[in-house]
N, C-alpha and C positions, 0 to 999 in steps of 0.2 A: 384414498387420501384426498382431502378437500382443502382448498385455499379460499379464504374469504378476504377479498381486497376491497369490499364495499366500505365506504366511509373512512378509508385510510388516507391521510394526507401524505403527499410525497415530501421528501427532504429537499431543502433548498440550501444553497451555499452558506447562507447566514446561520443555518442550524448546526454546522460542523465545527468542532474544535479539534485541532491536531496537537497532541501532546507527546513530547519526547522527554523522558526522565521526569515526568510530572509537570513540565514547564510548557505552557502554551506557545506554539510556534505560529506566528502570524504571517510569515513571509512565504506561505505555501499558496501556489495559484492553481494547482491541479494535483490529483493523486489517483491511483488505481492499485488495488491489491486483490488477491484471490488465490485460489488453489486449482491447479490443473491436475486431473487424474488420468493416467494412461488407461485407455480402454481399447479393446480390439475384439473382433468377432472370433469365436471358437468354431471352426469348421470341422465337421465330422462327416458322416455319410451324407451324400446328396450335395446340392449346391447352396442350400440355405444355411445360414449360421445356426448352430445349436444353442448358443448363448453369447452373451457379451461378458468378457472377462475384464476384471479391474487389476491394475498394477500400481505402480508408485504414485504417490501424491507429491506435487511440487508447488510449494507456496512461493509466490513472487509478486512483484509490483513495481511501481515507480512513484516518485513524487517530483513535482516541479517547484523549485524554490528560486528566490532571487540570487543574483551573483553575490550580493553582500552577505546573505545568509550562508551561502557556501563558504565564503571567506571565514566567517565566524566558526563554522563547523570544522573547517580545516585547521584553524587555530586551536580549537579545543582538542582536536586529534593530536596535534603536536605536543600540547601540554600533557596529554595522557600518555605520551611516549611513542605515538605513531608518526607516520609521515604525512598522512592526509585522511580524509573521511573514509576511504576504502580500508583503513586499518582498524576502524572502530566497529563495535557491535553494540546495539542498543535495542530497546523495545519502543514501540510507538503505539499510542492509543488514538483511535478515531472515534470521537464521541458525537452522536447525533441527538440533538435536543430540539424536537419540533416545538413550535409555539403551541400554546394551549395545554391540554392535560395529557397528551400522549407521553408514554414513558420514554426515558432516556435509553438509547441503545449504544453500547460501546463494543468496538472490535479492537483487540490488541494483537498486533503483529509482534511475536516474540523472537528475539535473536536476529534482528535485521542486520544485514551486511550489504553495503553498496558494492557494486562491481565496476562502476566507471562513472566519470563525469567529464563533461566538456563545456568550457565557457565559449560562448559565441554571441555575437550581436550583428544586426544588419542596420543599414542606413535607416534612419527615422524611428528606430526602436526607442521607446520611452523608458525601458528598464531591461536589464539582462535577466533572462530566465534560464535556469539550468535544470535539465532533466536528470534525475538520479534513479537509475534502475536498481532494484534490490532483490535479494533473496531473503527469506526468513524461515524459521524452523517450524512455527506453529501459529495458527490463528485461534485466538480465544475470544468468544463472543458472549455478551451478557444481554 
């Protein structure tokens, strides 16, 4: 297996668009998503492992939004019959479009559900930022 990283430009924050339900969300200041795969050594005869075994895959992540964005999402959850954002399920697309001729890359987190949120601020903060950890069902990439 070979990887060619030569001549590849890295993404910058300005290259990313965050979409929920096809609508661009601009009040995101950070995000992270990915998949953890359980792995462990299989020990048989001797002290060295015979192989590495794979188990369950667990997709998860977080995004950081402003307090006003959280208020809007909680209001949408109430309109949809829930109590707050933790009662909603949605898909989110992260689209990376570097400047120039490099192709657009999109990752879609399917079946997102948040698990918690906390509002907080400290003296001299210029805005409220809320971290929303989430689980999701599948990562689709293009």
